[in-house]
N, CA and C atoms as a LAMMPS dump frame, in Angstrom:
ITEM: TIMESTEP
0
ITEM: NUMBER OF ATOMS
297
ITEM: BOX BOUNDS ff ff ff
-5.0000000000000000e+02 5.0000000000000000e+02
-5.0000000000000000e+02 5.0000000000000000e+02
-5.0000000000000000e+02 5.0000000000000000e+02
ITEM: ATOMS id mol type element x y z
1 1 1 N 288.718 -478.272 -140.208
2 1 2 C 288.148 -477.785 -141.391
3 1 3 C 286.705 -479.054 -141.314
4 2 1 N 286.762 -480.051 -140.455
5 2 2 C 285.96 -480.699 -140.072
6 2 3 C 284.592 -479.919 -139.1
7 3 1 N 284.883 -479.148 -138.794
8 3 2 C 284.114 -478.783 -137.899
9 3 3 C 283.672 -477.675 -138.21
10 4 1 N 283.699 -477.088 -139.124
11 4 2 C 283.044 -475.97 -139.984
12 4 3 C 282.312 -476.801 -140.694
13 5 1 N 282.289 -477.876 -140.988
14 5 2 C 281.402 -478.681 -141.794
15 5 3 C 280.189 -479.478 -141.406
16 6 1 N 280.37 -479.728 -140.064
17 6 2 C 279.3 -480.028 -138.98
18 6 3 C 278.281 -479.426 -138.59
19 7 1 N 279.455 -478.056 -138.687
20 7 2 C 277.767 -476.384 -137.91
21 7 3 C 276.796 -476.775 -139.076
22 8 1 N 275.927 -476.484 -138.327
23 8 2 C 274.371 -476.596 -138.9
24 8 3 C 274.5 -475.262 -140.162
25 9 1 N 273.772 -475.636 -141.491
26 9 2 C 273.762 -473.882 -142.108
27 9 3 C 272.36 -473.533 -141.711
28 10 1 N 272.847 -471.822 -141.495
29 10 2 C 272.079 -471.164 -141.345
30 10 3 C 270.773 -470.8 -141.975
31 11 1 N 269.701 -470.595 -142.228
32 11 2 C 268.462 -470.512 -143.321
33 11 3 C 268.488 -469.089 -143.324
34 12 1 N 268.017 -468.525 -144.547
35 12 2 C 268.101 -467.093 -144.948
36 12 3 C 267.068 -466.429 -144.31
37 13 1 N 265.825 -467.29 -144.179
38 13 2 C 264.556 -466.87 -143.376
39 13 3 C 264.429 -467.929 -142.299
40 14 1 N 264.602 -467.173 -140.977
41 14 2 C 263.668 -468.162 -139.701
42 14 3 C 262.867 -468.724 -139.954
43 15 1 N 262.77 -470.057 -139.798
44 15 2 C 261.636 -471.064 -140.016
45 15 3 C 260.613 -470.874 -139.121
46 16 1 N 261.055 -470.385 -138.102
47 16 2 C 259.872 -470.218 -136.918
48 16 3 C 259.162 -468.689 -136.557
49 17 1 N 259.683 -467.561 -137.12
50 17 2 C 258.835 -466.522 -137.413
51 17 3 C 259.263 -465.509 -138.74
52 18 1 N 259.64 -466.334 -139.3
53 18 2 C 259.751 -465.774 -140.648
54 18 3 C 260.6 -464.35 -141.318
55 19 1 N 261.387 -463.712 -140.146
56 19 2 C 262.242 -462.923 -140.273
57 19 3 C 263.574 -463.28 -141.293
58 20 1 N 264.185 -462.381 -141.551
59 20 2 C 265.306 -462.068 -142.03
60 20 3 C 266.732 -462.534 -140.885
61 21 1 N 267.655 -463.985 -141.609
62 21 2 C 268.582 -464.163 -140.337
63 21 3 C 269.959 -463.664 -141.182
64 22 1 N 270.766 -463.335 -140.829
65 22 2 C 271.89 -462.863 -141.168
66 22 3 C 272.725 -464.02 -141.273
67 23 1 N 273.616 -463.881 -142.675
68 23 2 C 274.479 -465.072 -142.496
69 23 3 C 275.387 -465.508 -141.725
70 24 1 N 275.588 -466.392 -141.498
71 24 2 C 276.615 -467.017 -140.116
72 24 3 C 276.106 -466.861 -139.048
73 25 1 N 274.649 -466.333 -138.531
74 25 2 C 274.248 -466.472 -137.514
75 25 3 C 274.16 -467.193 -136.348
76 26 1 N 274.245 -467.736 -135.494
77 26 2 C 274.094 -468.508 -134.26
78 26 3 C 272.433 -468.895 -134.172
79 27 1 N 272.356 -467.747 -134.003
80 27 2 C 270.741 -467.788 -134.107
81 27 3 C 269.528 -466.549 -134.299
82 28 1 N 268.315 -466.704 -134.963
83 28 2 C 267.86 -465.823 -135.202
84 28 3 C 267.723 -464.528 -134.636
85 29 1 N 268.054 -463.25 -134.501
86 29 2 C 267.531 -461.943 -133.837
87 29 3 C 266.685 -461.881 -133.422
88 30 1 N 265.46 -462.214 -133.669
89 30 2 C 264.368 -461.33 -133.786
90 30 3 C 263.379 -462.764 -132.509
91 31 1 N 263.569 -463.774 -132.718
92 31 2 C 262.43 -465.053 -131.795
93 31 3 C 264.001 -465.424 -130.773
94 32 1 N 264.922 -465.635 -131.657
95 32 2 C 265.848 -466.486 -130.685
96 32 3 C 266.377 -467.975 -131.186
97 33 1 N 265.36 -468.608 -131.961
98 33 2 C 265.635 -469.534 -132.303
99 33 3 C 267.014 -469.883 -133.116
100 34 1 N 267.373 -471.682 -132.922
101 34 2 C 268.845 -472.018 -133.518
102 34 3 C 268.435 -473.059 -133.841
103 35 1 N 269.743 -474.264 -134.179
104 35 2 C 269.081 -475.148 -134.772
105 35 3 C 268.789 -475.957 -133.56
106 36 1 N 268.997 -475.84 -132.611
107 36 2 C 268.414 -476.71 -131.341
108 36 3 C 266.967 -476.504 -131.185
109 37 1 N 266.506 -475.813 -131.576
110 37 2 C 265.279 -474.741 -131.246
111 37 3 C 263.996 -474.835 -132.429
112 38 1 N 264.837 -475.121 -133.711
113 38 2 C 263.905 -475.345 -134.919
114 38 3 C 264.48 -475.077 -136.137
115 39 1 N 265.791 -475.073 -136.028
116 39 2 C 266.793 -474.82 -137.673
117 39 3 C 267.1 -476.146 -137.827
118 40 1 N 267.014 -476.665 -138.616
119 40 2 C 267.119 -478.089 -139.615
120 40 3 C 267.659 -478.524 -140.124
121 41 1 N 267.988 -478.953 -141.125
122 41 2 C 268.788 -479.403 -142.369
123 41 3 C 267.862 -478.573 -143.413
124 42 1 N 266.861 -479.165 -143.431
125 42 2 C 265.316 -478.609 -143.938
126 42 3 C 264.843 -477.905 -144.226
127 43 1 N 265.468 -476.553 -143.184
128 43 2 C 264.754 -475.64 -142.686
129 43 3 C 264.538 -474.757 -143.728
130 44 1 N 265.031 -474.78 -145.214
131 44 2 C 264.552 -473.94 -145.674
132 44 3 C 262.721 -473.906 -146.494
133 45 1 N 262.469 -475.169 -146.559
134 45 2 C 261.095 -475.949 -146.559
135 45 3 C 260.057 -475.184 -146.238
136 46 1 N 260.502 -474.766 -144.958
137 46 2 C 259.252 -473.998 -144.241
138 46 3 C 258.022 -474.955 -143.585
139 47 1 N 258.952 -476.168 -143.26
140 47 2 C 258.022 -477.096 -142.234
141 47 3 C 258.719 -476.864 -141.104
142 48 1 N 259.251 -475.878 -140.331
143 48 2 C 258.942 -475.372 -138.731
144 48 3 C 257.837 -474.302 -138.94
145 49 1 N 257.734 -473.877 -139.625
146 49 2 C 256.059 -472.701 -139.84
147 49 3 C 254.765 -473.321 -138.83
148 50 1 N 254.277 -473.12 -138.142
149 50 2 C 253.077 -473.569 -137.616
150 50 3 C 252.502 -473.042 -138.534
151 51 1 N 251.799 -473.413 -140.099
152 51 2 C 250.557 -473.262 -140.635
153 51 3 C 249.906 -473.764 -140.593
154 52 1 N 248.374 -473.325 -140.68
155 52 2 C 246.834 -474.031 -140.183
156 52 3 C 246.575 -474.384 -141.962
157 53 1 N 245.822 -475.876 -141.638
158 53 2 C 245.356 -476.486 -142.969
159 53 3 C 244.926 -475.98 -144.062
160 54 1 N 244.912 -476.4 -145.044
161 54 2 C 244.066 -475.898 -146.376
162 54 3 C 242.873 -475.24 -145.817
163 55 1 N 241.924 -476.467 -145.169
164 55 2 C 240.68 -477 -144.753
165 55 3 C 240.701 -475.821 -143.925
166 56 1 N 241.229 -475.523 -142.886
167 56 2 C 240.561 -474.426 -141.911
168 56 3 C 239.597 -473.371 -141.867
169 57 1 N 238.878 -473.379 -140.8
170 57 2 C 238.059 -472.653 -140.671
171 57 3 C 237.743 -472.296 -139.789
172 58 1 N 238.031 -470.831 -139.573
173 58 2 C 238.635 -469.413 -138.555
174 58 3 C 237.351 -469.703 -137.504
175 59 1 N 236.039 -469.635 -138.641
176 59 2 C 234.314 -469.289 -137.47
177 59 3 C 234.265 -470.314 -136.345
178 60 1 N 234.821 -471.738 -136.808
179 60 2 C 234.368 -472.886 -136.043
180 60 3 C 235.803 -472.862 -135.535
181 61 1 N 237.331 -472.708 -135.691
182 61 2 C 238.195 -472.19 -134.329
183 61 3 C 237.812 -471.076 -132.978
184 62 1 N 237.636 -470.119 -133.459
185 62 2 C 237.319 -469.462 -132.831
186 62 3 C 235.804 -469.937 -131.572
187 63 1 N 235.224 -470.603 -132.485
188 63 2 C 233.878 -470.681 -131.06
189 63 3 C 234.043 -471.818 -130.594
190 64 1 N 234.988 -472.727 -131.334
191 64 2 C 235.512 -473.898 -130.127
192 64 3 C 236.385 -473.358 -129.031
193 65 1 N 236.984 -472.287 -129.792
194 65 2 C 238.394 -472.123 -128.361
195 65 3 C 237.383 -471.006 -126.787
196 66 1 N 236.635 -469.909 -127.691
197 66 2 C 236.019 -469.366 -126.617
198 66 3 C 234.924 -468.965 -126.497
199 67 1 N 234.29 -470.261 -127.296
200 67 2 C 232.696 -470.861 -126.769
201 67 3 C 231.68 -469.82 -128.098
202 68 1 N 230.955 -470.958 -128.144
203 68 2 C 229.763 -470.294 -129.544
204 68 3 C 228.724 -468.92 -129.041
205 69 1 N 228.512 -468.763 -128.07
206 69 2 C 227.207 -468.038 -127.791
207 69 3 C 228.02 -466.339 -127.991
208 70 1 N 227.113 -465.963 -127.854
209 70 2 C 227.686 -463.788 -128.64
210 70 3 C 227.888 -463.286 -127.198
211 71 1 N 228.607 -462.814 -126.507
212 71 2 C 228.601 -462.655 -125.291
213 71 3 C 227.366 -461.02 -125.343
214 72 1 N 226.936 -460.766 -124.299
215 72 2 C 226.16 -459.533 -124.542
216 72 3 C 226.832 -458.266 -124.416
217 73 1 N 226.234 -457.12 -124.812
218 73 2 C 227.383 -456.286 -125.481
219 73 3 C 227.461 -455.142 -124.371
220 74 1 N 226.131 -455.08 -123.386
221 74 2 C 226.322 -453.992 -122.277
222 74 3 C 226.823 -454.499 -121.272
223 75 1 N 226.662 -453.206 -120.041
224 75 2 C 226.868 -453.209 -118.283
225 75 3 C 225.567 -454.43 -118.115
226 76 1 N 226.05 -454.91 -116.946
227 76 2 C 225.013 -455.781 -116.202
228 76 3 C 224.637 -454.594 -115.363
229 77 1 N 223.081 -454.943 -114.811
230 77 2 C 222.509 -453.674 -113.771
231 77 3 C 223.741 -453.854 -112.512
232 78 1 N 223.722 -454.808 -112.685
233 78 2 C 224.368 -455.189 -110.842
234 78 3 C 225.843 -453.843 -110.728
235 79 1 N 226.509 -454.201 -111.952
236 79 2 C 227.023 -453.272 -111.998
237 79 3 C 227.34 -451.771 -111.767
238 80 1 N 225.992 -451.251 -112.564
239 80 2 C 225.867 -449.428 -112.381
240 80 3 C 225.366 -449.382 -111.26
241 81 1 N 224.28 -450.55 -110.334
242 81 2 C 223.852 -449.861 -109.343
243 81 3 C 225.607 -449.685 -107.995
244 82 1 N 226.259 -450.867 -108.197
245 82 2 C 227.347 -450.554 -107.735
246 82 3 C 227.711 -449.695 -107.701
247 83 1 N 228.037 -448.94 -109.22
248 83 2 C 228.937 -447.798 -109.32
249 83 3 C 228.291 -446.818 -108.574
250 84 1 N 226.678 -446.55 -108.469
251 84 2 C 226.119 -446.092 -108.006
252 84 3 C 226.492 -445.706 -106.586
253 85 1 N 226.429 -446.667 -106.056
254 85 2 C 226.626 -446.819 -104.512
255 85 3 C 227.453 -445.978 -104.085
256 86 1 N 228.771 -447.065 -104.715
257 86 2 C 230.248 -445.992 -104.544
258 86 3 C 230.446 -444.961 -104.682
259 87 1 N 230.063 -444.281 -105.819
260 87 2 C 229.778 -442.838 -105.664
261 87 3 C 229.042 -442.74 -104.829
262 88 1 N 227.927 -442.927 -104.562
263 88 2 C 227.49 -441.813 -103.658
264 88 3 C 228.067 -441.739 -101.952
265 89 1 N 228.752 -442.893 -101.64
266 89 2 C 230.064 -443.006 -100.532
267 89 3 C 230.619 -442.535 -100.446
268 90 1 N 231.364 -442.27 -101.808
269 90 2 C 232.617 -440.865 -101.856
270 90 3 C 232.52 -439.69 -101.991
271 91 1 N 231.432 -439.292 -102.226
272 91 2 C 230.625 -438.07 -102.61
273 91 3 C 230.62 -437.968 -100.807
274 92 1 N 229.788 -438.545 -99.945
275 92 2 C 229.131 -439.048 -98.527
276 92 3 C 230.836 -438.367 -97.904
277 93 1 N 231.582 -439.005 -97.833
278 93 2 C 232.803 -439.244 -97.514
279 93 3 C 233.492 -437.783 -97.699
280 94 1 N 234.088 -437.512 -99.18
281 94 2 C 234.136 -436.134 -99.425
282 94 3 C 233.391 -435.023 -98.218
283 95 1 N 232.507 -435.09 -98.349
284 95 2 C 231.211 -433.896 -97.936
285 95 3 C 231.786 -433.587 -96.148
286 96 1 N 231.921 -434.863 -95.875
287 96 2 C 231.681 -435.027 -94.206
288 96 3 C 233.25 -434.588 -93.706
289 97 1 N 234.333 -434.525 -94.914
290 97 2 C 235.548 -433.96 -94.579
291 97 3 C 235.909 -432.403 -94.695
292 98 1 N 235.01 -432.09 -95.426
293 98 2 C 234.297 -430.831 -96.12
294 98 3 C 233.985 -429.721 -94.682
295 99 1 N 232.646 -430.746 -94.192
296 99 2 C 232.211 -429.836 -93.502
297 99 3 C 232.493 -430.151 -91.565
């Protein structure tokens, strides 16, 4: 009986991914988290969730991670020229096979 008492308690909701966990499950069926990888005695309080701080600024995060400048919305002229040259070469190659 000591073995059953020393076994960690399975949380009702996975503290890693937030999915429901069946009673007496050894691991989360959704993400695979278990006592060694994320469940603890205090798993029910949600400390395992990586939630942003209250003062989290999404726009600042995006600017820091992906750069602050706005990317141009068009295709650069060099790619248009390249596409036209490739298309002309393919048409010339197909025409030489036909004649």
